[in-house]
N, C-alpha and C positions, 0 to 999 in steps of 0.2 A: 624901335619902330615896330608897331604891330601890323602884320600883313594878314589880310583876310580875303578869302575867295568868296565870290558872290554865288548865289544859288545857281545862276546860269552857268558859271564856270564849273561848279561841282557837277552839275548835270551833264555838261559836255564831256568832262573827264570820265564820268561814270559810264557813258556810252562807249568811250574808247577803251576803258579798262574792264568792261563787263566780263571778259574771259580770263582776267588776271586776278586771282584770289587776293594776293597782297594789296593790289590796288583797290579792290572792293572793301577790304578791311580799312584801309586808309581813308577812303571816301566816306564810309559809314562814320568813322571817328570825326572827320571834318564836319559832317552834317550834325552830329551830336554837339559839336563845339561851335556851331554857327559860322563855320568857315574859318575860324581862327587857327592859323597854321601853327603857331608856337604852342598853344594849348593842346592841339591835336598831337603834336610831336611829343609833348610831355606825357600825355595820357598813354600813347603807344609805348613810349620808353618805359614807363612805370609798369604797364601790363607785361612787357617782355622781360625787363631786368629788375623790377621791384623799385621801391622808393630808395633813392640814394641821396646822400648829402654831399654836395660839392662845395660847401662853404658859401662864399659870396658869389661864386660864378654859377651861372645857369648851365645845365647840360646842353641846352639849345645853343647858347653862344659858343661854348667850348666845341661842340660838334661842328658848327659853322666855321670856326677858325681852322680846325683840322681839315675840313673838306675844302676850304678855300685854298689851303696850301697844296692839297692833293689835286684838286680839279682845275684850278686856274692855271696851272703849269702844264696841263694836259690838253694839247691842241685837239686831240681826238674827241674828248668829251665836249669841248667848246664847239667843235664842228657838228657834233650830234645835236646839241642844243639848237644851233643855228639851222640845221636841216629840219628839225622838228618845227621850229618857228616858221619856216617857209611852208610847211605842210602840216598844220595843226589838227588835221582830221585823220592822221595816220596812226592807228593803234600800234603797228609794229615799231614805228620810230619812237613812240612814247615808251613802250615797254622795254625796248632796246636801251633807251637812255637810262631808265630805272636800273636795269641789270648792269649797265656800265658803271653807274655810280656805286652800286653795291660792290662791284669788283675793283674799282679804282680807289676806293676809299682806304684800302689797306686796314680797315677796321671791320669787326663783325657786325655790320649794320643789317638789321632785319629788313627785308624787302618792303614791308608796309611802312616802316619808318623812312626808308629811302624814297618811297613814293611821295610822302609828305615833303621831303627835302627837295625833290625834283620839281614838284608843283610850286614850291616857294621860289626856286631858281627861275622857273618859267614865268612866274608872276612878276618878279622884279627885273628879270633879264640877266643874262650871263655877264654882260659887261658891268652892270651895276653890282651884281654879286661879287665879281672879282675885283673891281676897282674902287667902288665908292662906299659900300656898306662895311664899316669897320665896327668891331665890338666896342662897347663902352669901356672906357678905362676903369679899372677897379683898383 
């Protein structure tokens, strides 16, 4: 399932993240990719870590699987998503959520990449992310 942010969503996030450099990098990449989240993730990953071959699995799906394991068992992260959802104009809540994902993942995730992941989670919703979106069987 391809998830895409609209121009209006990108513009709203750009206003919230105007003082957060990794967020600006992520949003510039999203604009370049017409709001396509997975393509933006892939581009940022390649820029940061180089082109890598993961066989038949995509790095996007593998990352989501690991993050699902880490984030969906963490009530603190889930509460942060819910708090931001109640107040979607709060830049501190959004940047705090991005920083929490970087710290909670247990992986060396670049903050710009984490920004794209957080925007994906916000787009689909934390409950759907944790319960209903499962990677395709390979």
